[in-house]
N, C-alpha and C positions, 0 to 999 in steps of 0.2 A: 573483596567480590570474586565468588566460583563460576556464575556463569557467563553462559559464551554464545558466541554467534557461528552458524554456519556460513564459509564466505566460499562461493562456488563449487558449491560440488550437485554432483547431476541426480544422489540418490542419498538415502537419508541414513542405511547403513552403513555407507561404503564413502563417510566423510575425508575428504580431501585436507581441506583447512580450516580450523578452529579460532575465532580471536576473544579474548578475554573479555567480559565486558565489564567496562571499568563504571561506569555513568548511565542510568536512563533520568533521561530528563523529559518530563513531562509538561506538555505547555501547560501554562501558568491558570489559562482559563477551561480548561478541560473542565469537561458535566458529564459523567457516567449516567448518571439517567437519562438524556437527552442526546450525547454523542454530539454536542459542539463540540468542535476544537481537539477532536479526535486525531492529538497528532504528538509524537514522540520522537526522541533524536535520542540514539541509543550512542554511546563513546568509550569506541573498542581502543585497547592499547596499540601503538602502534608499530608496535613486532608482531607481525604476522607473516609470511611466505607467501599470502595472495599480492601477484602482481601484474593484476590486469585493473579495467579501468573502472570507475562507476561510473552510472549514466552522470549525466550531467541535469540540472534540475531545470524548469520548468522558470521563466523570469516574468513571465506575462502569461495575464487572463490568458486563462484557455479559451477558445473560440472554434477550434476544426473540429464538427459535428460530418464531416461528410468520410474520414481515414479512420479504420479499425486503429484501433489501441491492443495492448498485450497485457492481461496482468497475470501475474506467478502468484504459482507457492505450494503446499506439500498439503493440501488442506481435503477433507471431503472430494471423494469421485461422484457419489452418489450425496442423497435425502439420508445415510447414517453411516456410522463406519463405517471402516477403519478411513484412516487419513492413505492419502496415498508414498511409497517411500517412495515413486521419484519425480523429481520437480516438475509440475505441469504450467504452462502456457496456453492461455487460452486469448482467440482473439472476441476484443468483444468490439460491440458498435456504441460510440457516447452517444448520447441523445440530449437534447435542448432543455436546459435548467426549467422551463416551462413545463416537460410533459415530468422532470423526475419533478419539483415540486405537487404535479397535480398527486402523482401516487404518493406520494409518502406524506402528503399534506401538511403537520406541526412537525412532522418529523427533518423533514429540508430546511436546511439556512442555507447563505450562499455559498461560503469556501465547499461546495461539495458538489463533486463532477459524477454524473452517473451515465454507468453504460446498460446497453441490454440483457439480458440473462435468461433467451432461451440458445440451446444448441451452449458453445462453451458461456461459461461462467464459473464465477467466484462462489466458495462455498465457504460450510465450519471449517477454523483451522486457518485461511487464507488471512486472515486480520493480520495490518498491520504491511501487506504484499506493497510491493511494487505494482502502478499502470504506471505502463511509458507507452508514452504519444507521441511518433515525432522522433521515434532512439531520446527521449527526455522524460526524466521523474519528474510525473506529473501528479501523481494522485497514490493516496498509501487507504489501504481496504480498511473501510470501514463500517460497514451494517447492512444486509440486505434484507430477504428473504426467503424458506429453503431456498435450495438447489435452481438454481436455473427454470425458477415459476412462472419465469414473463416479467415478471414487478423488476424493475431496473436494480440496479449494484449500484450502493454507496461509497465514494470515495473521499477520502478529503485534499480537498485540492492545494499544492504545495508551494504556489505559485503567491495564496494568500499567507505564506509563515517564511517566508525567503527570510524575511529581516531577522525574524527570531531567530533560525536554524542559522542563518548568519553568526549574530548577537551568539550564541553557542559553538560552535565553529573560531572564535575568534578568543574565547574566552579560554579554551583546551589546547590554543595554541602560545599560549601564554610563557 
């Protein structure tokens, strides 16, 4: 496989480190129509020059709706292209599950975390990017309405998938 991932770079046109992607593990129950279980794990080549650490995964259910979180990516910065050449960090405020369920109705499922989408927000091209809360990898960008329209953005909650993620990591270390 010749696919690669960018690691630790601020600019897309000045990539410092790439790692070869060996395997993509899509969750076995992923439903591309409903986006339930919208999570995958990329297994990358261990031989990389990147020497910083990745954030620790949240191991418990998310419950802090008072403090801001950070969503990241190279997605669109307006409701139309192009994508950003600069890695962006959006300060986002989590919303309680009841509000998320009210807004998304049938698209909602309990393994989601939602954030407000006024001002800073995720946009097209940010899917799969991290949601960092309290310095922990808490979610992965899943879906939303057009950029910063006010309807909450939805993230797949990492804590519900830790056992599955751990099983992939353990298999790759054997």
